[in-house]
Residue, then its C-alpha position, 0 to 999 in steps of 0.5 A: m632937499i636932499v642936500f638940508i637931508l643931509s647937512a641935518a643928519m650930520l648935525t644930529a650926528i655930532a650932537a649924538a657925538l657929545v652925548v655918546i661920548p661921556l657915557i662910552r669912555p671909562l669914567r673916573t667914577q667906580l660905576p661901569p661905562a654905559p654902552w646901553a645908553a649911549i646907544l639909547s641917546c642915538v636912538l631917541l636923538a635921531g629917531g626924535s628928531t627925524a619924528l617932530y620934522l615930518k610932524f611939524s614940517n610944511w614940506s609935502w612927504r608924499l610927493n616924493p618918490g619913497i626909498a623903494s620906488p624905482e625913482s627914489p633917489i638911492e634907487v637913483l644913485v644905486h643904477h648910477l653906480d652899476d654903470h659909473p662904480g668908480d664915482l666916489d662922490d656918489w658911493l660917499k651919497l649912497g651911505r650918507s642916504y643909507d645912514i639917514l635911514q638907519e640902514y646901517p651894515l648897509a653905510v658902513r659898505a657904501f663908504e667901504r666901496a668908496d675908501e676903496v675907489a679912492h684907495g685909503r685916500s679920502a679922508p670923508a671915506l674912512i671919517d663916516e665908514a667908521e661913524a657908522m660902524i659906531m652906530i651898529h656897535d659902540s665897542s667899535l670905536d676900541g677896534r677898527a672904527g677907532r684906526l679908521f679916525d687916525r688914518a682919516l687924520v693922516l690926511d685931513p689932520n684937522s678935521p673937527k670929527a676925525l679930532f673928537f672921534g680920534a681925541a675919545t678913541a685916544l682916551r678911551q686906550g689910555k694914550l692921554t697926552l694924545a688924547r689931550a693934544r686933539f681935544s686940545k687943538l679941536l678947542a682951538m679951532n672955535p667950536p660952539e660955545n655949548v662944544k666948549v664946555v665939554l671939551r674944556r671939561e674932558i681937557a680938564g680931567i685928562d690934566s687931573k689924571l695927568g697930575a696924578n699919575m707926575a705926583p711924587t710918591a711919598p717916602k715910606k717910614n722905616 
């Protein structure tokens, strides 16, 4: 069941990203970005999907210990990591468990520890840490979270998540050529059709900007 929950959380995160990125990146109109709308969208997607599942699922949640129970999965992980602090996989599991509970500061700490254990060589640790930071505040995409995605792409150049958020970071920073290359690479991976629509729209917008920047300026008349 834990595997199912983690998978569902990952899919929710991707869905949220597709909604959030257009809201937080600089727009081609005079309207400013909408970070509060982006945060609200994440909350509604994560909270709404969880509420609907709890309502309509036939899984008996009461048969399983809660988070406060000594036998809960998180408590088991914490006790295990006390004895085995070098277990990278369990640091990642702990961080993702906190993500599910929307305990994002705790998730960031767990992923930071995973990064330390991996000596900076774990792309999943970097990606998950950056995502948790964005959930705390979207502006981190312009700072540390954006740098984490760049580091992840060095380790795993074909990571769809790192490519998507890395492209969004480059776009926010005005690095249009880099953003286009990352969106194009992600499109070439043949993602689902609804993702293709978003990627093609972003690429077309970048091409429009690049074309405008390259257009020759008409000479002034004397």
